[in-house]
C-alpha positions in Angstrom: 0.0 0.0 0.0 1.3 3.4 -0.9 2.3 5.8 1.9 -0.5 8.2 1.0 -3.1 5.5 1.1 -1.8 4.3 4.5 -2.2 7.9 5.8 -5.8 8.1 4.5 -6.6 4.7 6.1 -5.2 5.7 9.4 -7.2 9.0 9.4 -10.4 7.2 8.6 -9.7 4.7 11.4 -8.9 7.5 13.9 -12.2 9.3 13.0 -14.1 6.0 13.4 -12.6 5.4 16.8 -13.4 9.0 17.9 -17.0 8.5 16.9 -17.2 5.3 18.8 -15.7 6.9 21.9 -18.2 9.7 21.8 -21.1 7.3 21.3 -19.9 5.1 24.2 -19.9 8.0 26.8 -23.2 9.0 28.2 -24.3 12.4 27.0 -23.2 15.2 29.3 -26.6 16.8 29.8 -27.0 20.5 30.2 -28.9 19.6 33.4 -25.7 18.2 34.9 -23.2 20.9 34.3 -24.7 23.7 32.8 -27.5 25.6 31.3 -29.7 27.4 33.8 -33.3 26.3 33.8 -36.1 28.9 33.8 -35.2 31.9 35.9 -32.2 30.1 37.6 -29.8 32.3 35.7 -30.7 35.3 37.8 -31.9 33.6 41.0 -29.8 33.9 44.2 -29.5 30.4 45.7 -29.7 29.9 49.4 -26.4 29.0 50.9 -27.7 25.5 51.8 -28.4 24.9 48.1 -24.6 24.7 47.5 -23.3 21.2 48.1 -19.9 22.4 49.4 -21.4 25.0 51.9 -19.6 24.7 55.2 -21.5 27.4 57.1 -18.2 28.6 58.6 -17.6 32.3 58.3 -14.5 34.2 59.4 -14.3 38.0 58.8 -12.7 41.0 60.4 -13.4 44.7 60.2 -11.1 47.7 60.5 -11.5 51.5 60.3 -14.0 51.7 63.2 -16.5 54.4 63.7 -18.5 55.0 66.9 -21.9 56.6 66.3 -22.2 59.2 69.0 -20.2 58.9 72.3 -20.2 56.4 75.2 -20.9 59.3 77.6 -23.7 61.0 75.6 -26.3 62.5 77.9 -30.0 62.0 77.0 -31.4 62.9 74.5 -29.0 61.3 71.9 -29.2 60.0 68.4 -27.1 56.9 67.8 -28.3 56.2 64.3 -27.3 59.7 63.1 -28.6 59.6 59.5 -27.1 63.0 59.0 -23.6 61.8 59.9 -22.9 64.7 62.2 -21.9 62.8 65.4 -19.5 60.2 64.2 -16.3 59.5 66.0 -13.4 57.6 64.4 -12.0 55.3 67.0 -9.1 52.8 67.2 -10.7 49.4 67.1 -11.5 46.2 65.3 -14.1 43.4 65.1 -13.5 39.7 64.5 -16.3 37.4 63.5 -15.9 33.6 63.6 -19.3 31.9 63.4 -21.0 28.9 61.9 -24.3 29.7 60.3 -25.5 26.1 60.2 -25.1 25.5 63.9 -25.7 29.1 65.1 -22.6 29.1 67.1 -19.3 31.0 67.4 -18.3 34.4 68.6 -17.9 38.0 67.7 -15.3 40.0 69.5 -15.3 43.8 69.1 -12.7 46.1 70.7 -12.3 49.9 70.6 -10.8 52.8 72.5 -12.6 56.0 73.3 -10.5 58.5 75.2 -8.7 56.8 78.1 -11.1 53.9 78.2 -10.9 50.5 76.5 -14.1 48.6 75.5 -14.6 45.0 74.6 -17.8 43.4 73.4 -18.2 39.6 73.5 -21.1 38.4 71.5 -21.3 34.6 71.6 -24.9 33.7 72.4 -27.1 33.5 69.3 -30.8 33.0 69.2 -33.7 33.9 66.9 -36.8 36.0 67.8 -38.2 35.8 64.2 -38.1 33.2 61.5 -35.9 35.2 59.1 -33.1 35.1 61.8 -32.8 31.4 61.0 -31.9 30.3 64.5 -29.7 33.3 65.4 -27.3 33.5 62.4 -28.5 34.0 58.9 -26.9 34.7 55.5 -28.2 36.0 52.1 -31.3 37.9 53.3 -32.7 41.4 53.2 -33.4 43.2 56.5 -34.7 46.6 57.7 -36.5 49.3 55.7 -39.4 47.8 53.7 -38.0 44.3 53.6 -40.6 43.0 56.2 -37.6 41.7 58.1 -36.6 43.5 61.3 -37.4 47.1 62.2 -37.6 50.0 59.8 -35.1 52.1 61.7 -32.4 51.5 59.1 -32.5 51.2 55.3 -33.3 48.0 53.6 -30.0 46.3 53.1 -28.6 42.9 51.8 -27.0 41.0 54.6 -24.1 38.8 53.5 -24.2 37.7 57.1 -26.2 38.7 60.2 -26.5 37.6 63.8 -28.9 38.2 66.7 -28.6 37.3 70.4 -27.0 38.6 73.6 -23.6 40.1 74.4 -21.6 41.3 77.3 -19.7 44.6 77.1 -16.6 45.4 79.2 -15.1 48.7 80.1 -11.4 48.5 81.2 -11.9 44.8 82.1 -15.0 45.5 84.2 -18.4 44.3 83.1 -20.4 47.4 81.9 -23.4 45.8 80.3 -24.3 42.1 80.9 -26.5 40.0 78.6 -27.7 42.9 76.5 -29.5 42.4 73.2 -27.0 42.5 70.3 -27.1 42.4 66.5 -24.3 42.4 63.9 -24.6 42.9 60.1 -22.1 42.3 57.3 -24.0 44.5 54.9 -24.0 46.8 51.9 -22.4 50.3 52.5 -25.0 52.5 54.2 -23.1 55.8 54.5 -22.2 58.2 51.7 -18.3 58.0 51.6 -18.1 61.7 51.1 -20.8 63.2 53.3 -21.2 60.2 55.8 -24.9 60.5 55.5 -27.3 57.6 55.4 -29.8 58.6 52.7 -32.8 57.4 54.6 -35.7 57.7 54.8 -36.1 59.1 51.2 -38.8 58.8 48.6 -37.6 56.2 46.0 -39.0 54.7 42.9 -36.7 51.7 42.6 -37.3 48.5 44.6 -33.8 48.2 46.1 -32.7 49.7 49.4 -31.0 53.0 50.0 -27.7 51.4 50.5 -24.8 51.1 48.0 -24.0 47.6 46.9 -20.6 48.8 45.6 -19.4 48.9 49.2 -19.5 46.8 52.3 -19.4 47.4 56.1 -20.0 45.7 59.4 -22.4 47.2 61.9 -22.8 46.1 65.5 -25.5 47.2 68.0 -25.7 46.5 71.7 -28.8 47.7 73.4 -30.7 47.6 76.7 -34.2 46.2 77.1 -35.1 49.4 79.0 -36.8 52.0 76.8 -36.3 55.7 76.7 -38.4 57.6 74.2 -36.2 60.7 74.5 -33.4 58.8 72.7 -33.2 57.6 69.1 -33.5 54.6 68.9 -35.8 54.7 71.9 -33.6 52.7 74.3 -31.9 53.6 77.6 -28.6 52.3 76.0 -27.8 51.8 72.4 -24.1 51.3 71.5 -23.6 51.5 67.7 -20.3 50.8 65.9 -19.4 50.5 62.2 -16.3 49.2 60.4 -15.8 50.4 56.9 -13.0 48.0 55.9 -14.1 44.3 55.7 -11.8 41.4 55.2 -13.0 37.8 54.5 -10.6 35.1 55.7 
């Protein structure tokens, strides 16, 4: 057989073998690897719909801001939408929690004047279904979300926790077993004016936050009410960290 004929025969044989191999493998269906079905291309899946979801989160926050002061006399405003009473403080927050087991701890530390403060938030419990046992991820809260109170804009929570915390001042217990809430959320304050643009009349369905940024907020508050303050609690410690690191 001539060399050219041999080459042609080998090419035909190779193509035949390739065709047999393709036919022998089960079809890789779009269902298995690939094409979104219906509206799945735009749907945000719950964390538990991911087969590799561990539930374990570790984040930290830097560039701390205290809304108001620890020694503010009544009446005070510790949400401060206008951004007029913000204090930059030295401090950080470390979040190590498991969303599946609603366990872990949040440690926040900051210095104001000559005093050192430390918040230990390690008891998580839900008071509403959306809180998912005390720690939840991938939900909307506040504003008109129908989750939580409307005192803050509707925001997407990458992670949130609810429960009780103990706050120390210079190694002495200052507030014991106070209600606490943390949010890893979209940026709420204008980076130039420091305002929270809320409440405002809006025509779009999203919240008043900015999804292009992220922050961590932490609140510690008393059960005792005081309608002279905003929010209307006797004590409401509110901190925000503008730089968020996922670990």
